[in-house]
N, C-alpha and C positions, 0 to 999 in steps of 0.2 A: 398439482397436488404436493406437499412437500415432501419427503423420502431423509429418513437420517442415514447421512453416510459416516461411515465410520474413519478414524484416521490412514487406517492399515489399507482399506480399501481405494484413497485416492493415489494419483498419480506421484511420483517422485524423482526427482534430478539429483544427482550428486555430482557436485563439480572440484570437489578439494576444499576451497574456502566457501563453497555453498552447498547446503544441505537442504531441498525443499520439498515441501507436500502442495501438490494441486488440488482443490477441488474441483476446478474444470479444465479441460482441453487447454491447455499453454503451453508454448514452444513446442518441442518436443513431443509432449505427449499430448493424443489428441486418444479421445473417448466419444463419439457420439450420444451416446446417451446421458452426458455430460459437459456439455458446452456453453453451460451460463444460466441464469435465471430472471428472465425479463431484462431489465437493462444492467443487469449485476454480470458482469463480461471474468472478472478473475477473482479468487480470495486462496492468496498464495501464503503458505506458513513457512516462511524463511528463518533460516539458521545462519549464519554469516560467521565466519571466522575472523581471529584478529587478524586487521591490514586487508581485509578484503572486501569486495564492492565490484560495483557496477560503476566503469566508467563512464563517460560525457554521451551520452546516447538521446533521440528526440523521439518525440510523441507528439498526437496531433489526435484532435477533438476526444479525449478520453478524461475523466475524472479519476486521480488517482487519491485514496487515501491510506492512510501508512500509520499504525500504532506499535507503539517498541513495548514490547512483554518484558525485557532484560537490556542491558547492556546499554548501547549509544547506536545511535545512525547519525552520520553527518550528511546533508544533504545542502548541495551548492547548483546552481539554476543560471539560466540565459535573462532570467528576470531580475538578477542582481540580490539572489536570497540567497543565505549561507548561515545554517543551521545545525546545532547537532541536537537532534532528539532524544530524549532518553523516557525511563519508562512511563507510562500514564498518559504520555503526549498521542495528542493523533497530530497527522500533517495531512492537509488537502492542497493538492495541486490542481488545477482546470489546465490541459496543455490546450485547451483551445485551439486557435489559428498555428499554434505549434510553440514548444519551448525544448530545448535541451536539459538535460541534468545529469547529476552523478551523484551517486549512496554509495557511502565507506561506512566502514568500520574503525572510527578513529584510532581503537584498543591495538596495542600490537599484540595483546594476550589475549585477552577477554573476548567472547563473543557476542553477537546481538542477535537475540530472536525478535521477530517482528512479525505481522500480520500484515499485508498490504491487500488492497480490493480496489478493482478498477469496475468502474460505471459507466455507460455510454452514457453522455447529455440527451437532452430533451433534442439539440438543433446542434448545427456542424458550426463552427466559424465565430465559437466565442473568442472575446480577449484573453489573453493566458491570464489566470491569475492565483494567488497563492497565502495559505492562512494555517496556522496552528494554533494549538492551544490543550490544554491539559483538563480533565475534567476532574473538577473537583472531587463530585461523588462516585468514582468510576468502579470505585472497590466496595461500594453497598451493596449489590447485587440487581440494582435498579435496572432498568432499560433508559438508554439517554438518547437523545436523538443527536446523532455525531454533525451530518451535513443536513443542509435544505437551500432552496433557492435563494430564499428573503434572510437566512439567520435565524429564524424563529426561537424562541426557548433557549436562547445563549448559543446554539449551533452554528458550526463554521460554514459560511456562504460562498 
């Protein structure tokens, strides 16, 4: 059964350059009542200060979807991808057998606000992959399919 969980009820962390809220248990925040929802493991609401970010770190067997709400996020990874993701754009990275990446706010002064979701894949050991997309109708208030196995309806695959 789905329950509404208000922002102030979520876990938080403040690291100077990062102010984040965790929907589910993550890092040092542990809540046995909120460990994820089916294959959805993470929904983090991140505010990254100008110049702040995550240095290169590895992932395996996790699908990571990032949506930038404001500001910009610079992504670089071991697959050779490098891009600045802007408001309204989605980034999809399937770590599969392993990928290392970094994420930084390229602005020295302006913060970036983003949502990051982690989904467990249906099986382990996929080849890593990367995609990005700006959803043209994202501001219309309608639901949109963002990712799918097949890329149907213009979703990221």
